[in-house]
C-alpha positions, 0 to 999 in steps of 0.5 A: 425431436429428442437429442441423443447424448454422445456415447463415451467409451467405457474404461477397461477395468482397472484389474487389467492395468498390471498386465498392460504394464507387464507387456510393455516391460517385456517388449522393452526387455526384448528390444534391449535384449536384442540390441544387447545381443547384437552389441555383445554377440557380434564382437564375440562372433568376430573373436571366435572367427579369429580363433577359428582362422588362426589355428586352421590356417596356421600350424594345426598340429605339433607333429612328432619327429620320426626316427628311422633305421638304416634302409636296406639296399638290394644289389647283385652280390649282396650277402643276403639269403632268401630267408634273410630277405624275408626276415627283413621284409617282415621287420618292415611290416611287409605282408606275404601274399599270393600276388603282390598288388599293393605296396608293402606286400611280397610273394616267395617261390623258394629263392625267388621273391616278388616285392611291391615296395612302398614309396618313400621320401628319403633325404636325397630324393623320392623313392617310388613304389616298384615291383621287384624280382629278387633271386638269391643263390645260397647266401647272396643276391644273384639277380635283381630286376624290375618286374613290371611290364617294361622292366629289366635288370637293375643295379640297385634298389632301396627299400623304405627304412624301418620306423624305430621310434618317435620324439613326441611333443609334450602332449604325446599326440601322434598322427600320420597326416593324410591329404583329402585325396588320400582318404579312401572313398569307402572310408568317407562314405562309411563315416558320413553314414554313421556320423554325419549323413548331411555333411555336404548339405548342412552349414556346420550344424544340422538340427534334423540330424539330432532327431534322426540320430535319436530315432535310429538309436531308439530302433537299434536299441543302442547308441549308433549315431550321434547328433553332432556333425563332423564339423562340430566334432572337429571344433570340439576336438580342435579348439575346445575342452571336453567340459560339458556346459551350455556355454561350450555347446553354444561356442561349438555351434557358433564355431562350427558355422564359422568353420563351415562358412570359411572353408570347404567341406573337403578341407574340414573333412581332411582336418577331421580325419587327421585330428580325431582321437582313435586310441591309446598306445601306452602314453602315446595318443593315436590321432587320425585314421592314417595312424590308426590303420597302422596301429591296429592293422599294421597296413596303410589306410588304402589297403583296408577292406570294408570290415576294417574300415567299419571298425575304425569308424566305429571307434570314433564313438569311444576308442577306449570303450571299444578297444579291439585289443582289450574289448574284442566283443564290444568292438565286434558288436560296434563294427557289426552295428556299423555294417547295419547302417551301411546296409540300411543306407544301401552302401552295401547289400544285406548279403555283404553285411551278413558276410562281413559280420563273420569276418574277424576283427583283423587286429594285430600287434600294435604298429605305426610307431614302436613304443619301448623299442630300441630305447638305448639306441634312441637315447643316443640319438636324442643326445646327439640331436639335442646338441644340434637342434632346438627342442621345439624343432625336434618335438613339433616340426615332423622331422624325419631323422635317418639313423644307422641302426641295423634292426637285424644286427640289433636283434642278434645282439639282443639274442646274444645277451639273452642267451649268454647272461644266464649261462654266465650266472649259472657258470659263476653260481650267481643269482638269476638276473644278477648280471647286467650287460651293455653292447655297442657295435660300430663300423670300423671306417665311419663309426656308424652305430649299427646296434646298441644295448643299454640293459639286459632287457632290450625294452628297458628305457632307464639307465643306459649302461652303454652310454652312461655306465662308467667302469674301469677298463682294465686290460682294454687299455693295453693296445693304447700303450703299445700304440703310443710306443709304435708311434715312435718307430725309431725306438719301438717295433713289433719285434722290440724286446721287452723285459717281463721281469717283476717291476715296482713303482714308489707312489705317494705316501710311502707305498710301493706298487707291485703289478704282477702277471695274471699267471703269477709268472715272469717271462723274461725277455719277450717280443713286443707283439708277444707281450701284447698278445699275451697281455703281460702286465709287467712288460706293459708297465715297463713299456708305459713308464718308458713311453710316458704315462702323460703321453698315454693319458693324452692318447686315451683322451683323443681316441675316447673323447673323454677329458681329464684322464689322470696320468698315474702309473696304474693307468697303464693297467686300466685304472681309469673309467670309461663308458662302453661307447667311449671304449668302442670309439677308442677301438674304432680309431685303431681298427680304422688305421688311426682315422678317428670318426666321431 
């Protein structure tokens, strides 16, 4: 029997050894890579989670302070005509309609107006929306009643005050914060259809939406949908910069997942609706759908129809590129593409989409917050606020600042300046636009500033002449001279005789001062009230020297608020400089019977 030899396994060819080494190396690198990713990635994810929670749960936005003018109080007997009331409503942005069914609308039938007021939170309580009937007779309100089913005569109603300006944070962002339940469902559905169909299903990142957006954009022939979810867009706008790098995209995805894990979909949607950038108003950035609705359409978000909603959602893609005021054709195309998406998603019918496409954009003058409006008055407001408040509070806490500005009276002041200055320039044969102006209107009792103009151009926001233009006041000082004399009733009365003969006064340097009357005549003995009424210089100087220049200087300081008035004889004829506001303050105390109100 022949014995078989044990077979030995053949060795693999030596040419495969490098590949075995490479495989082992790759496995080792993969192992250590996973370990390294865990060592580095987990702490980094914890860090990003802290970043997400800190801002989302803390102070999310710096909200500008809103400055309001005086609110209009309606009551029987008020001096206000039907046309004047319409003008007041139009200044507030109320819209004329056939039947006022939404806040901020009114109808007019001759001297009878039906007004659906807006709700507003005043400093002293909440004013609800009301349906009012106002009847005017001539130049006065004849009747005021609650026009609802259970209504009756009411003594007083208060309209929401006009928003006249804002005090912005350093980055100049502006927004009108809305709660989730204040977002119209038509807006939410449109936003979901165009920007993120699976918003309520995905976990912050939706890979399938990227493929779907690519396919839909290919079919549409233009970019209609984006691949990023709303959560990713919020992260990009809320936490990250606009730099397009791989690191930023990875951070965006991780933070979107963390945000989705930490907070409800409604919380994320609410933050998105308030954060999204939707336009630019000069140097003011328009953020959020609430303010964008006011800015583009001058009406609240709840009042928008489907075409306007579609335009707002379309602007998410590129507010500057699709700006409806600068590029109406682009905006129309973008809005109509959104209509196609809504039709395809069965949110509207094909017939509705066709009809809505024919609607105008509906964009009016910029609203939301006036820019370049009442700059002189707002300058005065800022100065007083900075005296009493911290800068950060003014610029970031969303304060409501209620002021006394009367927009109707302000409009009349501006109109008077616009008409009178050209007349004066023509009369005096001066160059066109060579004169300037300032105006201050106060109430006599409380010194409330009702109107203020700091320049002949009402929108000029530079040098404020009403507050800063220091000029010699001339004969405006004469009532103070006579006031100081009459404060000594044992010596002077309105019928005290004064001497209006020529007068001279020796001053330092060997000079002599010879004041004369405007008509270059002397009037002998005159009564005190006559000297004031005719503005006689000689009688005024004689009276002032008798009373005491120092006493008159102190009175000017007390009434005007300006310190350091020099007590020299020429003061008696107005050789001292005050601002228009200081002169108004001085005369307010006289008009109020001696009660000075700052």
